[in-house]
One Martini backbone bead per residue (centre of mass of N, CA, C, O) as a GRO file, in nm:
protein
  386
    1MET     BB    1  -2.591   0.475  -1.314
    2ALA     BB    2  -2.477   0.208  -1.451
    3SER     BB    3  -2.171   0.004  -1.407
    4GLY     BB    4  -2.194  -0.330  -1.463
    5ASN     BB    5  -2.244  -0.387  -1.146
    6LEU     BB    6  -2.497  -0.511  -0.975
    7ALA     BB    7  -2.411  -0.494  -0.681
    8ALA     BB    8  -2.328  -0.195  -0.691
    9ASP     BB    9  -2.600  -0.083  -0.790
   10ILE     BB   10  -2.762  -0.170  -0.543
   11ILE     BB   11  -2.606  -0.021  -0.330
   12HIS     BB   12  -2.642   0.263  -0.447
   13ARG     BB   13  -2.954   0.265  -0.438
   14ILE     BB   14  -2.988   0.210  -0.130
   15ALA     BB   15  -2.821   0.459  -0.033
   16VAL     BB   16  -3.039   0.665  -0.111
   17GLU     BB   17  -3.282   0.444  -0.064
   18PRO     BB   18  -3.511   0.249   0.023
   19VAL     BB   19  -3.592  -0.075  -0.135
   20THR     BB   20  -3.734  -0.303  -0.336
   21ARG     BB   21  -3.711  -0.567  -0.537
   22SER     BB   22  -3.927  -0.482  -0.748
   23ALA     BB   23  -3.810  -0.199  -0.796
   24LEU     BB   24  -3.537  -0.292  -0.904
   25ALA     BB   25  -3.644  -0.449  -1.148
   26ARG     BB   26  -3.769  -0.204  -1.286
   27GLU     BB   27  -3.523  -0.009  -1.298
   28PHE     BB   28  -3.323  -0.239  -1.436
   29GLU     BB   29  -3.471  -0.435  -1.626
   30LEU     BB   30  -3.516  -0.709  -1.458
   31ALA     BB   31  -3.547  -0.998  -1.332
   32PRO     BB   32  -3.653  -1.089  -1.025
   33SER     BB   33  -3.455  -1.332  -0.999
   34THR     BB   34  -3.194  -1.171  -1.041
   35ILE     BB   35  -3.227  -0.980  -0.803
   36SER     BB   36  -3.265  -1.189  -0.576
   37ALA     BB   37  -2.993  -1.329  -0.602
   38LYS     BB   38  -2.821  -1.076  -0.534
   39VAL     BB   39  -2.955  -1.002  -0.267
   40ASN     BB   40  -2.884  -1.263  -0.123
   41GLU     BB   41  -2.580  -1.225  -0.134
   42LEU     BB   42  -2.574  -0.951   0.025
   43THR     BB   43  -2.709  -1.061   0.278
   44GLU     BB   44  -2.504  -1.290   0.343
   45ALA     BB   45  -2.263  -1.073   0.358
   46GLY     BB   46  -2.391  -0.817   0.535
   47LEU     BB   47  -2.476  -0.542   0.367
   48ILE     BB   48  -2.784  -0.619   0.381
   49VAL     BB   49  -3.131  -0.554   0.467
   50GLU     BB   50  -3.460  -0.688   0.551
   51GLY     BB   51  -3.763  -0.516   0.645
   52GLY     BB   52  -3.968  -0.298   0.621
   53ALA     BB   53  -4.256  -0.191   0.495
   54ALA     BB   54  -4.398  -0.084   0.222
   55LEU     BB   55  -4.591   0.101   0.054
   56SER     BB   56  -4.934   0.026  -0.038
   57ARG     BB   57  -5.185  -0.017  -0.317
   58GLY     BB   58  -5.196  -0.319  -0.285
   59GLY     BB   59  -5.140  -0.584  -0.140
   60ARG     BB   60  -4.841  -0.705  -0.072
   61PRO     BB   61  -4.590  -0.574   0.089
   62GLY     BB   62  -4.280  -0.491   0.059
   63LYS     BB   63  -3.949  -0.513   0.145
   64LEU     BB   64  -3.699  -0.323   0.271
   65LEU     BB   65  -3.389  -0.216   0.161
   66THR     BB   66  -3.084  -0.192   0.352
   67LEU     BB   67  -2.815  -0.082   0.494
   68ARG     BB   68  -2.607  -0.205   0.736
   69TYR     BB   69  -2.386   0.031   0.666
   70GLN     BB   70  -2.435   0.355   0.715
   71SER     BB   71  -2.110   0.402   0.792
   72GLY     BB   72  -2.000   0.331   0.531
   73ARG     BB   73  -1.671   0.355   0.375
   74LEU     BB   74  -1.480   0.508   0.106
   75GLY     BB   75  -1.170   0.529   0.000
   76VAL     BB   76  -1.003   0.821  -0.154
   77ILE     BB   77  -0.732   0.851  -0.406
   78SER     BB   78  -0.541   1.125  -0.557
   79MET     BB   79  -0.253   1.130  -0.750
   80GLY     BB   80   0.048   1.286  -0.766
   81SER     BB   81   0.382   1.384  -0.749
   82ARG     BB   82   0.322   1.625  -0.498
   83HIS     BB   83   0.016   1.540  -0.462
   84ALA     BB   84  -0.293   1.473  -0.269
   85ARG     BB   85  -0.623   1.335  -0.258
   86VAL     BB   86  -0.812   1.279   0.044
   87GLY     BB   87  -1.097   1.055   0.113
   88VAL     BB   88  -1.457   1.015   0.158
   89ALA     BB   89  -1.725   0.783   0.088
   90ASP     BB   90  -2.013   0.669   0.023
   91MET     BB   91  -2.218   0.415  -0.119
   92SER     BB   92  -2.309   0.647  -0.350
   93ARG     BB   93  -2.032   0.827  -0.407
   94LYS     BB   94  -2.027   1.043  -0.202
   95ILE     BB   95  -1.840   1.312  -0.121
   96LEU     BB   96  -1.755   1.410   0.213
   97SER     BB   97  -1.427   1.430   0.221
   98ILE     BB   98  -1.124   1.642   0.192
   99ARG     BB   99  -0.761   1.616   0.151
  100GLU     BB  100  -0.455   1.781   0.118
  101VAL     BB  101  -0.134   1.636   0.032
  102ARG     BB  102   0.200   1.598   0.060
  103ILE     BB  103   0.421   1.453  -0.183
  104ASP     BB  104   0.690   1.204  -0.282
  105VAL     BB  105   0.745   0.969  -0.519
  106GLY     BB  106   1.066   0.958  -0.492
  107GLN     BB  107   1.053   0.790  -0.209
  108GLY     BB  108   0.845   0.581  -0.280
  109VAL     BB  109   0.603   0.359  -0.212
  110ASP     BB  110   0.601   0.319   0.097
  111ALA     BB  111   0.616   0.619   0.187
  112THR     BB  112   0.365   0.713   0.033
  113LEU     BB  113   0.158   0.520   0.160
  114GLU     BB  114   0.199   0.616   0.450
  115THR     BB  115   0.097   0.904   0.405
  116LEU     BB  116  -0.185   0.829   0.293
  117TRP     BB  117  -0.283   0.653   0.534
  118ALA     BB  118  -0.267   0.871   0.749
  119ALA     BB  119  -0.467   1.065   0.613
  120LEU     BB  120  -0.709   0.868   0.591
  121ARG     BB  121  -0.744   0.808   0.890
  122GLN     BB  122  -0.811   1.100   0.968
  123VAL     BB  123  -1.057   1.144   0.791
  124ALA     BB  124  -1.221   0.901   0.901
  125ALA     BB  125  -1.225   0.992   1.198
  126GLU     BB  126  -1.377   1.261   1.148
  127ASP     BB  127  -1.628   1.122   1.019
  128GLY     BB  128  -1.694   0.819   1.171
  129GLY     BB  129  -1.663   0.599   0.984
  130GLN     BB  130  -1.643   0.285   0.801
  131LEU     BB  131  -1.371   0.145   0.661
  132LEU     BB  132  -1.378  -0.085   0.372
  133ALA     BB  133  -1.234   0.069   0.122
  134VAL     BB  134  -1.002   0.138  -0.161
  135GLY     BB  135  -0.937   0.403  -0.399
  136LEU     BB  136  -0.678   0.442  -0.660
  137CYS     BB  137  -0.514   0.714  -0.815
  138LEU     BB  138  -0.284   0.710  -1.091
  139PRO     BB  139  -0.008   0.886  -1.273
  140GLY     BB  140  -0.028   0.606  -1.454
  141PRO     BB  141   0.013   0.317  -1.583
  142VAL     BB  142  -0.220   0.033  -1.536
  143ASP     BB  143  -0.218  -0.299  -1.422
  144VAL     BB  144  -0.506  -0.435  -1.300
  145GLU     BB  145  -0.434  -0.738  -1.270
  146ARG     BB  146  -0.144  -0.690  -1.108
  147GLY     BB  147  -0.112  -0.410  -0.953
  148VAL     BB  148   0.062  -0.215  -1.153
  149VAL     BB  149   0.303   0.001  -1.261
  150VAL     BB  150   0.381   0.123  -1.601
  151SER     BB  151   0.610   0.326  -1.698
  152PRO     BB  152   0.636   0.592  -1.524
  153SER     BB  153   0.747   0.916  -1.590
  154ARG     BB  154   0.666   1.047  -1.277
  155MET     BB  155   0.765   0.751  -1.118
  156PRO     BB  156   1.031   0.679  -0.975
  157GLY     BB  157   1.045   0.332  -0.882
  158TRP     BB  158   0.739   0.206  -0.975
  159HIS     BB  159   0.804  -0.008  -1.163
  160ASN     BB  160   0.642  -0.307  -1.101
  161GLN     BB  161   0.507  -0.244  -0.846
  162PRO     BB  162   0.298  -0.378  -0.580
  163VAL     BB  163   0.082  -0.156  -0.490
  164ALA     BB  164  -0.181  -0.294  -0.410
  165GLU     BB  165  -0.059  -0.497  -0.206
  166MET     BB  166   0.085  -0.289  -0.027
  167ALA     BB  167  -0.176  -0.142   0.052
  168ARG     BB  168  -0.325  -0.379   0.182
  169GLN     BB  169  -0.115  -0.437   0.403
  170LYS     BB  170  -0.122  -0.151   0.531
  171MET     BB  171  -0.453  -0.120   0.558
  172GLY     BB  172  -0.635  -0.400   0.583
  173ILE     BB  173  -0.791  -0.355   0.306
  174PRO     BB  174  -0.941  -0.320   0.030
  175VAL     BB  175  -0.772  -0.260  -0.295
  176ASN     BB  176  -0.800  -0.031  -0.568
  177MET     BB  177  -0.671   0.042  -0.909
  178ASP     BB  178  -0.597   0.328  -1.133
  179ASN     BB  179  -0.598   0.541  -1.362
  180ASP     BB  180  -0.690   0.868  -1.345
  181ALA     BB  181  -0.837   0.896  -1.623
  182ASN     BB  182  -1.019   0.652  -1.599
  183LEU     BB  183  -1.166   0.749  -1.335
  184ALA     BB  184  -1.273   1.010  -1.456
  185ALA     BB  185  -1.445   0.877  -1.674
  186LEU     BB  186  -1.619   0.710  -1.482
  187GLY     BB  187  -1.723   0.942  -1.299
  188GLU     BB  188  -1.861   1.105  -1.528
  189TYR     BB  189  -2.053   0.887  -1.623
  190LEU     BB  190  -2.199   0.844  -1.345
  191THR     BB  191  -2.297   1.142  -1.323
  192ARG     BB  192  -2.462   1.171  -1.592
  193GLY     BB  193  -2.622   0.920  -1.732
  194ASP     BB  194  -2.580   0.916  -2.050
  195ASP     BB  195  -2.531   0.826  -2.375
  196ALA     BB  196  -2.283   1.005  -2.439
  197ALA     BB  197  -2.108   0.904  -2.189
  198ALA     BB  198  -2.076   0.602  -2.293
  199ASN     BB  199  -1.919   0.772  -2.539
  200SER     BB  200  -1.617   0.889  -2.412
  201ILE     BB  201  -1.390   1.164  -2.334
  202THR     BB  202  -1.145   1.212  -2.074
  203LEU     BB  203  -0.957   1.493  -1.965
  204ILE     BB  204  -0.648   1.559  -1.811
  205ALA     BB  205  -0.558   1.907  -1.730
  206GLY     BB  206  -0.240   1.975  -1.614
  207SER     BB  207   0.072   1.913  -1.572
  208GLY     BB  208  -0.056   1.700  -1.738
  209ILE     BB  209  -0.176   1.439  -1.968
  210GLY     BB  210  -0.498   1.269  -1.989
  211SER     BB  211  -0.700   0.973  -2.093
  212GLY     BB  212  -1.037   0.852  -2.102
  213ILE     BB  213  -1.245   0.562  -2.201
  214MET     BB  214  -1.578   0.526  -2.312
  215ALA     BB  215  -1.742   0.206  -2.411
  216ASN     BB  216  -2.048   0.122  -2.373
  217GLY     BB  217  -2.010   0.179  -2.048
  218GLU     BB  218  -1.695   0.111  -2.068
  219LEU     BB  219  -1.384   0.070  -1.999
  220PHE     BB  220  -1.103   0.150  -2.209
  221ARG     BB  221  -0.764   0.003  -2.197
  222GLY     BB  222  -0.665  -0.217  -2.360
  223SER     BB  223  -0.440  -0.479  -2.403
  224SER     BB  224  -0.203  -0.297  -2.216
  225TYR     BB  225  -0.324  -0.031  -2.070
  226ALA     BB  226  -0.271   0.228  -2.303
  227ALA     BB  227  -0.518   0.370  -2.333
  228GLY     BB  228  -0.518   0.729  -2.379
  229ASP     BB  229  -0.202   0.813  -2.435
  230ILE     BB  230  -0.176   1.126  -2.560
  231THR     BB  231   0.076   1.273  -2.432
  232HIS     BB  232   0.284   1.082  -2.632
  233THR     BB  233   0.222   1.226  -2.880
  234LYS     BB  234   0.341   1.318  -3.180
  235VAL     BB  235   0.419   1.664  -3.260
  236GLU     BB  236   0.521   1.911  -3.463
  237ALA     BB  237   0.528   2.166  -3.265
  238ALA     BB  238   0.744   2.025  -3.059
  239GLY     BB  239   0.966   1.899  -3.199
  240ASP     BB  240   1.262   1.840  -2.977
  241ARG     BB  241   1.130   1.820  -2.717
  242LEU     BB  242   1.171   1.710  -2.403
  243CYS     BB  243   1.041   1.443  -2.232
  244SER     BB  244   0.960   1.255  -1.951
  245CYS     BB  245   0.984   0.977  -2.129
  246GLY     BB  246   1.251   1.053  -2.337
  247ASN     BB  247   1.126   1.181  -2.560
  248ARG     BB  248   1.035   1.366  -2.855
  249GLY     BB  249   0.754   1.568  -2.933
  250CYS     BB  250   0.538   1.577  -2.726
  251LEU     BB  251   0.243   1.705  -2.623
  252GLU     BB  252   0.329   1.775  -2.328
  253THR     BB  253   0.548   2.004  -2.424
  254ILE     BB  254   0.280   2.213  -2.520
  255ALA     BB  255  -0.014   2.137  -2.335
  256SER     BB  256   0.072   2.157  -2.051
  257GLY     BB  257   0.127   2.299  -1.751
  258ALA     BB  258   0.437   2.281  -1.761
  259ALA     BB  259   0.460   2.422  -2.040
  260ILE     BB  260   0.329   2.689  -1.961
  261VAL     BB  261   0.528   2.774  -1.744
  262ARG     BB  262   0.771   2.776  -1.934
  263ASP     BB  263   0.660   2.979  -2.153
  264LEU     BB  264   0.625   3.217  -1.959
  265ALA     BB  265   0.921   3.242  -1.875
  266ALA     BB  266   1.022   3.309  -2.172
  267VAL     BB  267   0.838   3.600  -2.144
  268GLY     BB  268   0.872   3.696  -1.821
  269THR     BB  269   0.663   3.493  -1.666
  270HIS     BB  270   0.671   3.403  -1.330
  271VAL     BB  271   0.576   3.083  -1.201
  272ASP     BB  272   0.516   2.806  -0.999
  273ASP     BB  273   0.228   2.718  -1.124
  274ILE     BB  274  -0.082   2.648  -1.260
  275HIS     BB  275  -0.241   2.813  -1.051
  276ASP     BB  276  -0.112   3.084  -1.125
  277VAL     BB  277  -0.209   3.088  -1.416
  278ILE     BB  278  -0.513   3.094  -1.364
  279GLN     BB  279  -0.509   3.366  -1.220
  280LEU     BB  280  -0.405   3.529  -1.461
  281VAL     BB  281  -0.642   3.467  -1.646
  282ARG     BB  282  -0.860   3.595  -1.457
  283ASP     BB  283  -0.694   3.882  -1.474
  284GLY     BB  284  -0.613   3.920  -1.792
  285HIS     BB  285  -0.348   3.811  -1.885
  286PRO     BB  286  -0.212   3.811  -2.191
  287ALA     BB  287   0.010   3.590  -2.187
  288ALA     BB  288  -0.152   3.369  -2.044
  289ASN     BB  289  -0.383   3.352  -2.248
  290GLY     BB  290  -0.208   3.283  -2.495
  291VAL     BB  291  -0.072   3.020  -2.391
  292VAL     BB  292  -0.331   2.866  -2.316
  293ARG     BB  293  -0.462   2.873  -2.594
  294GLU     BB  294  -0.234   2.721  -2.745
  295ALA     BB  295  -0.250   2.462  -2.580
  296GLY     BB  296  -0.546   2.398  -2.656
  297ARG     BB  297  -0.498   2.383  -2.960
  298GLN     BB  298  -0.299   2.143  -2.955
  299LEU     BB  299  -0.491   1.944  -2.827
  300GLY     BB  300  -0.713   1.959  -3.045
  301LEU     BB  301  -0.541   1.857  -3.277
  302ALA     BB  302  -0.474   1.577  -3.154
  303LEU     BB  303  -0.780   1.497  -3.092
  304SER     BB  304  -0.910   1.489  -3.377
  305THR     BB  305  -0.823   1.203  -3.456
  306VAL     BB  306  -0.974   1.059  -3.228
  307VAL     BB  307  -1.260   1.158  -3.298
  308ASN     BB  308  -1.273   1.043  -3.583
  309PHE     BB  309  -1.225   0.744  -3.490
  310PHE     BB  310  -1.434   0.717  -3.230
  311ASN     BB  311  -1.693   0.891  -3.200
  312PRO     BB  312  -1.792   1.063  -2.968
  313GLY     BB  313  -2.034   1.221  -2.777
  314ASP     BB  314  -1.805   1.324  -2.574
  315VAL     BB  315  -1.597   1.590  -2.425
  316TYR     BB  316  -1.395   1.604  -2.133
  317LEU     BB  317  -1.273   1.838  -1.882
  318THR     BB  318  -1.014   1.815  -1.647
  319GLY     BB  319  -0.856   1.981  -1.424
  320THR     BB  320  -0.709   2.281  -1.393
  321LEU     BB  321  -0.749   2.382  -1.700
  322SER     BB  322  -1.071   2.355  -1.707
  323SER     BB  323  -1.109   2.649  -1.560
  324ALA     BB  324  -1.023   2.756  -1.846
  325SER     BB  325  -1.208   2.876  -2.097
  326VAL     BB  326  -0.985   2.920  -2.314
  327TYR     BB  327  -0.901   2.623  -2.329
  328VAL     BB  328  -1.169   2.488  -2.398
  329ALA     BB  329  -1.229   2.660  -2.652
  330ALA     BB  330  -0.977   2.570  -2.813
  331VAL     BB  331  -1.046   2.275  -2.829
  332ARG     BB  332  -1.325   2.300  -2.959
  333SER     BB  333  -1.249   2.457  -3.221
  334GLN     BB  334  -1.060   2.236  -3.337
  335LEU     BB  335  -1.266   2.010  -3.359
  336TYR     BB  336  -1.472   2.158  -3.544
  337GLU     BB  337  -1.255   2.217  -3.770
  338ARG     BB  338  -1.107   1.913  -3.810
  339CYS     BB  339  -1.356   1.752  -3.812
  340LEU     BB  340  -1.597   1.572  -3.904
  341PRO     BB  341  -1.927   1.634  -3.915
  342MET     BB  342  -2.018   1.355  -3.806
  343ALA     BB  343  -1.831   1.371  -3.543
  344THR     BB  344  -1.971   1.667  -3.443
  345SER     BB  345  -2.254   1.573  -3.423
  346GLY     BB  346  -2.344   1.660  -3.099
  347LEU     BB  347  -2.084   1.748  -2.982
  348ARG     BB  348  -1.941   1.773  -2.662
  349VAL     BB  349  -1.730   2.043  -2.520
  350GLU     BB  350  -1.645   2.016  -2.171
  351ALA     BB  351  -1.661   2.047  -1.860
  352ALA     BB  352  -1.681   1.863  -1.599
  353MET     BB  353  -1.939   1.798  -1.388
  354ALA     BB  354  -1.754   1.674  -1.148
  355GLY     BB  355  -1.485   1.775  -1.177
  356ALA     BB  356  -1.256   1.710  -0.929
  357HIS     BB  357  -1.438   1.440  -0.854
  358ALA     BB  358  -1.423   1.226  -1.077
  359GLY     BB  359  -1.193   1.035  -0.975
  360LEU     BB  360  -1.319   0.979  -0.692
  361ILE     BB  361  -1.574   0.841  -0.795
  362GLY     BB  362  -1.423   0.615  -0.939
  363ALA     BB  363  -1.281   0.513  -0.681
  364ALA     BB  364  -1.538   0.431  -0.530
  365GLU     BB  365  -1.628   0.218  -0.731
  366ILE     BB  366  -1.372   0.025  -0.717
  367ALA     BB  367  -1.391  -0.021  -0.414
  368LEU     BB  368  -1.664  -0.166  -0.409
  369ILE     BB  369  -1.596  -0.390  -0.608
  370GLU     BB  370  -1.371  -0.507  -0.432
  371LEU     BB  371  -1.542  -0.572  -0.187
  372LEU     BB  372  -1.749  -0.762  -0.351
  373SER     BB  373  -1.504  -0.973  -0.437
  374GLN     BB  374  -1.496  -1.096  -0.175
  375PRO     BB  375  -1.550  -1.391  -0.018
  376SER     BB  376  -1.544  -1.211   0.248
  377LEU     BB  377  -1.581  -1.039   0.511
  378PRO     BB  378  -1.428  -0.898   0.733
  379ALA     BB  379  -1.450  -0.956   1.064
  380GLU     BB  380  -1.501  -0.647   1.153
  381PHE     BB  381  -1.780  -0.659   0.950
  382SER     BB  382  -1.990  -0.877   1.063
  383ASP     BB  383  -2.077  -0.632   1.246
  384PRO     BB  384  -2.241  -0.376   1.334
  385PRO     BB  385  -2.230  -0.097   1.481
  386ALA     BB  386  -2.372   0.027   1.781
   0.00000   0.00000   0.00000
């Protein structure tokens, strides 16, 4: 699936298998001159090489384009408030290895980045590839132009901090970042590659709730990067429950994993986190199933207005709660019940195909785009490893 960035699309295609310029022009339905101009840029940058002849059915055979850095790797990091998933991907966005590490965002930006960078270095060393750039998923609103987190309710001390620049200085390679739900939406779109995914909503349903929006194959972030922030929508059923954002009555207080853990404790079922809840649901625990179902119903109610307004082709759920079929079914039933028939005609509401990798795939994409946006490759990448 095309990402909207021709250089990145060419890199991804060549990473799958060597291909000629003419084949790229046919596949992308672009003029050969357009493809050649971009291929020339990538060749001059040292990212691809043109070598052996392709099989020919007659006429002069074209030359195959291959990646210069077969060992090139993209670092991918998906942060929560207490844990992070750190891994590496190849240039086709395939996630090669992942490690989960404990973090505490309350310790501040610098300490958190130090922990993440140490973990990423270790994962990259074990993989043996050459780390070229990093994509970072953050659990809060991100101003992608300035590279800062804006008013994150679960990240005290991170507001307006230059996270992207601090990460670049610490890691010494290009770093790009975005909100975790945005990158999950992007990753799911790139994984599916169909028309419905081009206009879709992807929800992260875990300890908190977030959503990312794809509109005509592009991420829709809104004028101030706040698009998709459904978690702080005020809902009647939440009453005056206090939310992490400081307001009362937000959706997060009744439909998130944290709310489910709290509601189970209120009926005498004590669990440590949402992962314990999922296990209870799988074991058929009546109270757990009931609370999870009601949380999904409330999310579906809030989302119905969004679906009526935006008319997406699909709605995808990722995050821990998406593994509970009762939660997904409750969201789906409310959308079909509450939305206009035209809005739900052909609408799919299901767990994300990319699963837990959705955000990491999106992170790999923005890492490569950031790498390709550099005026020149860093000196250490000017020659491929022997």
